C-alpha positions as CSV (number, residue, x, y, z in Angstrom):
1,M,-104.2,-158.6,102.5
2,K,-103.6,-157.7,98.8
3,L,-104.7,-154.2,97.9
4,G,-103.9,-152.1,94.8
5,G,-102.1,-148.9,95.3
6,F,-100.3,-146.4,93.1
7,P,-97.6,-143.7,93.3
8,E,-98.9,-140.4,94.7
9,R,-98.2,-138.5,91.5
10,I,-101.1,-140.4,89.8
11,W,-103.5,-138.8,92.3
12,A,-102.7,-135.2,91.3
13,S,-106.3,-134.6,90.1
14,R,-109.6,-136.2,90.3
15,L,-109.8,-136.7,86.5
16,E,-106.4,-138.4,86.5
17,R,-107.4,-140.6,89.4
18,A,-110.7,-141.7,87.8
19,A,-109.0,-142.3,84.4
20,F,-106.3,-144.4,86.0
21,V,-108.6,-146.4,88.1
22,L,-110.8,-147.1,85.1
23,I,-107.9,-148.2,83.0
24,A,-106.4,-150.3,85.8
25,G,-109.7,-151.9,86.5
26,L,-110.1,-152.9,82.8
27,M,-106.6,-154.3,82.8
28,L,-107.1,-156.3,86.0
29,A,-110.4,-157.6,84.8
30,T,-108.8,-159.2,81.8
31,H,-105.3,-160.1,83.2
32,V,-104.1,-161.2,86.6
33,G,-100.3,-161.3,86.9
34,P,-98.7,-164.6,88.0
35,G,-97.0,-163.1,91.0
36,P,-93.7,-164.2,92.3
37,P,-92.5,-167.8,91.7
38,P,-92.7,-170.3,94.5
39,P,-90.0,-169.8,97.2
40,P,-86.7,-171.5,96.4
41,P,-85.7,-174.4,98.6
42,V,-82.6,-172.7,99.8
43,P,-81.8,-169.1,101.0
44,A,-80.4,-166.5,98.6
45,E,-78.7,-163.2,98.7
46,A,-79.4,-160.3,96.3
47,A,-78.5,-156.7,95.7
48,L,-80.6,-154.0,97.5
49,T,-80.8,-150.4,96.5
50,L,-82.4,-147.6,98.7
51,A,-83.4,-144.4,96.9
52,P,-84.3,-141.5,99.2
53,V,-87.8,-140.0,99.1
54,A,-89.3,-136.9,100.7
55,L,-92.2,-136.9,103.1
56,D,-94.0,-134.4,100.8
57,P,-92.7,-134.3,97.2
58,D,-94.4,-130.9,96.7
59,D,-92.6,-129.5,99.8
60,P,-89.3,-131.5,100.3
61,R,-88.5,-129.4,103.4
62,R,-91.6,-130.6,105.3
63,R,-90.8,-132.7,108.3
64,R,-93.9,-132.8,110.5
65,V,-97.1,-134.8,110.1
66,G,-99.3,-134.9,113.1
67,G,-97.4,-136.3,116.1
68,L,-94.6,-137.6,113.9
69,L,-91.3,-136.0,112.8
70,F,-90.0,-137.3,109.5
71,L,-86.4,-138.5,109.7
72,G,-86.0,-140.3,106.3
73,G,-87.7,-142.3,103.6
74,W,-86.5,-144.8,101.0
75,V,-87.8,-146.8,98.1
76,L,-86.3,-150.3,98.3
77,R,-85.5,-152.3,95.2
78,S,-83.8,-155.6,94.6
79,D,-82.7,-157.6,91.6
80,N,-84.4,-160.6,93.1
81,R,-88.1,-161.0,92.0
82,R,-89.0,-162.4,95.4
83,F,-88.2,-159.2,97.2
84,G,-91.3,-157.2,98.0
85,A,-94.8,-157.5,99.4
86,I,-93.6,-156.7,103.0
87,S,-96.3,-157.3,105.5
88,A,-94.4,-157.1,108.8
89,I,-91.0,-155.7,110.0
90,H,-88.8,-155.9,113.1
91,V,-85.9,-153.4,113.5
92,E,-83.2,-154.2,115.9
93,N,-79.4,-153.5,116.3
94,G,-79.2,-151.8,112.9
95,Q,-80.9,-154.6,111.1
96,V,-84.3,-155.1,109.5
97,T,-86.1,-158.4,109.5
98,A,-89.0,-158.1,107.1
99,L,-91.7,-160.7,106.3
100,S,-93.4,-160.9,102.9
101,D,-96.9,-162.1,102.5
102,A,-95.5,-164.8,100.3
103,G,-93.7,-166.5,103.2
104,T,-90.2,-165.2,102.7
105,L,-88.1,-163.5,105.3
106,F,-85.8,-160.6,104.3
107,R,-82.8,-159.5,106.4
108,F,-80.9,-156.4,105.5
109,P,-79.1,-153.5,107.2
110,L,-80.7,-150.1,107.8
111,P,-80.0,-147.4,105.3
112,G,-76.3,-146.6,105.2
113,G,-75.3,-150.1,106.3
114,G,-74.8,-151.9,103.0
115,G,-76.5,-153.0,99.8
116,R,-77.4,-156.7,100.2
117,V,-80.5,-158.5,101.3
118,R,-80.7,-162.1,102.5
119,L,-83.9,-164.0,101.5
120,D,-85.0,-167.0,103.6
121,P,-88.2,-168.8,102.5
122,L,-90.0,-170.4,105.4
123,P,-89.1,-174.1,105.3
124,A,-92.4,-175.2,106.7
125,G,-96.0,-173.9,107.1
126,P,-99.6,-175.1,107.0
127,G,-99.1,-176.8,103.7
128,P,-96.9,-177.1,100.6
129,A,-95.1,-173.8,99.7
130,T,-96.2,-174.2,96.1
131,R,-99.7,-173.0,97.1
132,K,-99.7,-169.2,97.9
133,S,-102.4,-169.5,100.6
134,N,-100.1,-171.8,102.5
135,R,-97.5,-169.0,102.9
136,D,-99.9,-166.0,103.3
137,T,-97.9,-164.6,106.2
138,E,-99.2,-161.2,107.5
139,A,-98.0,-160.8,111.1
140,M,-94.8,-161.3,113.0
141,V,-93.3,-160.9,116.4
142,A,-89.5,-161.3,117.1
143,G,-88.4,-162.0,120.6
144,G,-85.2,-163.7,121.9
145,D,-84.4,-166.7,119.7
146,S,-87.9,-167.0,118.3
147,L,-90.2,-165.6,115.6
148,W,-93.9,-165.9,115.8
149,I,-95.7,-165.7,112.4
150,G,-99.3,-165.4,111.6
151,F,-100.8,-167.2,108.6
152,E,-103.8,-165.2,107.5
153,S,-105.5,-167.7,105.1
154,H,-105.2,-170.5,107.7
155,N,-105.7,-168.3,110.8
156,M,-102.7,-170.1,112.5
157,I,-99.8,-168.9,114.6
158,W,-96.4,-170.7,114.1
159,R,-93.3,-170.3,116.1
160,Y,-89.8,-170.6,114.4
161,R,-86.3,-170.6,115.6
162,R,-84.9,-167.2,114.6
163,G,-81.6,-168.4,113.4
164,D,-82.5,-171.3,111.0
165,L,-86.3,-170.8,110.8
166,R,-86.9,-174.3,112.1
167,P,-90.5,-174.6,113.3
168,T,-90.9,-175.3,117.0
169,A,-94.7,-175.0,117.6
170,A,-97.9,-174.2,115.8
171,A,-101.6,-173.6,116.7
172,R,-104.9,-172.9,115.1
173,P,-106.7,-171.2,118.0
174,A,-110.4,-172.1,118.1
175,A,-111.5,-168.5,118.4
176,M,-109.6,-167.6,115.1
177,R,-111.2,-170.4,113.0
178,R,-114.2,-168.2,112.2
179,W,-112.1,-165.3,111.1
180,R,-112.3,-164.5,107.4
181,V,-109.7,-166.2,105.2
182,N,-108.6,-162.9,103.6
183,G,-109.3,-160.8,106.7
184,G,-107.8,-162.8,109.5
185,A,-104.6,-162.4,111.7
186,E,-103.1,-159.2,110.4
187,A,-101.4,-157.6,113.4
188,M,-99.6,-159.3,116.3
189,V,-97.7,-157.8,119.2
190,R,-96.2,-159.1,122.4
191,L,-97.1,-157.0,125.5
192,G,-94.7,-156.2,128.3
193,D,-96.1,-158.9,130.6
194,G,-95.6,-161.6,128.0
195,R,-99.2,-161.8,126.7
196,F,-99.8,-161.6,122.9
197,L,-102.4,-159.5,121.2
198,V,-103.6,-160.7,117.7
199,I,-105.9,-158.4,115.6
200,A,-107.8,-159.4,112.6
201,E,-107.7,-157.1,109.6
202,G,-111.5,-156.8,109.7
203,R,-114.2,-156.4,107.1
204,D,-116.2,-153.6,105.5
205,D,-119.4,-154.3,107.4
206,G,-120.1,-150.7,108.6
207,R,-119.0,-151.3,112.1
208,D,-115.3,-150.3,111.8
209,E,-114.3,-153.0,114.3
210,S,-112.0,-155.9,114.1
211,D,-111.9,-159.1,116.1
212,A,-108.9,-159.5,118.4
213,L,-107.6,-162.1,120.8
214,L,-105.5,-161.6,123.9
215,F,-103.4,-164.7,124.6
216,D,-102.3,-165.5,128.1
217,G,-98.9,-166.5,126.8
218,D,-97.4,-168.2,123.7
219,P,-100.1,-168.1,120.9
220,A,-98.3,-171.0,119.1
221,D,-99.0,-173.3,122.1
222,P,-102.4,-174.9,121.6
223,A,-102.9,-175.0,125.3
224,T,-102.6,-171.2,125.8
225,P,-105.9,-169.6,126.8
226,A,-107.2,-166.7,124.6
227,F,-109.8,-164.1,125.4
228,P,-111.8,-162.1,122.8
229,L,-111.5,-158.4,122.4
230,R,-112.5,-155.8,119.8
231,Y,-110.4,-153.1,118.1
232,R,-112.2,-150.0,116.9
233,R,-110.5,-148.9,113.7
234,P,-110.6,-145.3,112.3
235,P,-113.7,-145.1,110.1
236,G,-113.1,-146.7,106.7
237,F,-109.7,-148.1,107.6
238,R,-108.4,-151.6,108.3
239,A,-105.8,-152.7,110.8
240,T,-102.5,-153.8,109.2
241,D,-99.9,-153.9,112.1
242,A,-99.2,-153.0,115.7
243,A,-96.2,-152.4,117.9
244,L,-95.5,-151.8,121.5
245,L,-94.3,-148.3,122.6
246,P,-91.6,-148.0,125.3
247,D,-94.2,-146.8,127.8
248,G,-96.4,-149.8,127.3
249,R,-99.0,-148.2,125.0
250,L,-100.0,-149.7,121.7
251,L,-99.2,-148.1,118.4
252,L,-101.5,-149.3,115.6
253,L,-101.2,-148.9,111.8
254,N,-104.4,-148.6,109.8
255,R,-104.7,-148.5,106.0
256,R,-107.5,-147.4,103.5
257,F,-108.0,-147.3,99.8
258,A,-110.6,-144.8,98.4
259,L,-111.4,-144.3,94.8
260,F,-110.7,-140.6,94.5
261,E,-108.1,-140.4,97.3
262,G,-106.0,-143.4,96.7
263,L,-104.1,-145.0,99.5
264,S,-103.8,-143.5,103.0
265,A,-102.7,-144.6,106.4
266,V,-103.5,-143.6,110.0
267,L,-101.5,-144.3,113.1
268,T,-103.4,-144.5,116.4
269,I,-102.2,-145.0,120.0
270,A,-104.2,-147.1,122.5
271,E,-103.8,-148.1,126.2
272,T,-103.0,-151.7,127.1
273,R,-103.5,-151.4,130.8
274,G,-106.4,-153.3,132.3
275,L,-107.3,-155.2,129.1
276,R,-110.1,-157.7,129.9
277,T,-112.4,-160.1,128.1
278,G,-114.9,-158.3,125.8
279,Q,-113.2,-154.9,125.9
280,T,-113.0,-152.7,122.9
281,I,-109.6,-151.2,122.2
282,T,-110.0,-147.6,121.0
283,G,-107.1,-145.6,119.6
284,R,-106.3,-141.9,119.4
285,E,-105.1,-140.7,116.1
286,V,-101.5,-139.3,116.1
287,A,-100.8,-139.0,112.4
288,A,-102.3,-139.5,109.0
289,L,-100.4,-140.1,105.7
290,R,-102.5,-139.1,102.7
291,P,-101.6,-137.8,99.2
292,P,-99.8,-135.7,98.3
293,L,-97.6,-137.1,101.1
294,T,-95.5,-140.1,100.3
295,V,-97.7,-143.1,101.0
296,D,-98.5,-146.6,99.6
297,N,-100.0,-149.8,100.9
298,M,-98.6,-149.3,104.4
299,E,-98.7,-152.7,106.2
300,A,-95.7,-153.0,108.5
301,L,-94.7,-151.3,111.7
302,S,-91.8,-151.4,114.2
303,V,-90.7,-149.3,117.1
304,T,-87.1,-148.7,118.3
305,V,-85.4,-146.2,120.6
306,E,-82.5,-143.9,119.6
307,D,-80.9,-141.5,122.0
308,G,-84.0,-141.5,124.2
309,R,-86.3,-140.8,121.2
310,T,-89.1,-143.3,120.2
311,I,-88.5,-144.2,116.5
312,V,-91.3,-145.4,114.3
313,W,-90.6,-147.5,111.2
314,I,-93.3,-148.0,108.6
315,A,-93.0,-150.2,105.5
316,S,-95.3,-150.8,102.5
317,D,-96.5,-153.9,100.6
318,D,-96.1,-153.4,96.9
319,N,-98.1,-156.5,96.1
320,F,-95.4,-157.4,93.5
321,F,-97.2,-154.8,91.3
322,P,-95.0,-152.5,89.1
323,L,-97.0,-149.4,89.8
324,Q,-96.5,-149.7,93.6
325,R,-93.4,-149.2,95.7
326,T,-91.7,-150.9,98.7
327,L,-91.3,-147.9,101.0
328,L,-89.4,-147.8,104.3
329,M,-90.0,-144.6,106.3
330,K,-88.5,-143.4,109.6
331,F,-90.2,-141.1,112.0
332,A,-89.7,-139.9,115.6
333,L,-92.8,-139.9,117.8
334,V,-93.3,-136.4,119.2
335,E,-97.1,-136.5,119.7
């Protein structure tokens, strides 16, 4: 989902925050940027720069936030206009596969591994690529030779071949058809037993709960049964991504925008054992990223293991907005 967000320095004081929000609101009321151009018909390569950032610009030596140990952070920039708006990531074997909410896949090495990014627009989707809503991709799971991608505006799950992005299956599950167009499938994770959990972003209705579905197998197969669940979000937050921890628990990323606070993110951990129809998934907070810490519109999450340590990767969606940044942050989970 699109959400405005701004560099943390803008939120230094309440007066500055209020003034900036007022000015930005007036600008947005009279002008809406065109966004990125339609995806090109062929893949492309572009330069990629990674500028280091501290966890806390006011205290660059700070490393700990809740149950996370900060290992590094970077602002990602490219000379290709289509780079940005990251909504999902998968980190594996030193490579990042990132998905934009405009239907483009980015593949690039982790920091220290080179300065190029490959851009691959999805060759097929629910409709023509010239219409943004037909490539509103917010969730992704990578496994084996396949990618599963969630289309928020259509509430569909498509499966693609990982190598050439050729589509191999697609479904619009009946239980997802009533989900909001701009608040539908936002997080997707494959559990250890092969089932898939899909979580809606949710809405501001005072309940702080999101619809969720537990698929008894491949969610891109129309014949796969799905069972309704609920996810209880941290109050005021919306779910943006989820990843499986090595011990089978679920790590969830939640995001909020507040007028005088700006953007913030909260990570929670929930159990996955014994999930059953109608159950409410409730997480335990392990870390919160709030100003003055480095934070933006945090939407993407991936988990890896390095030397026995659980590594958490978080990326942000800059909405193709010049006052936002594409962040990639690396933490060790220490709880």
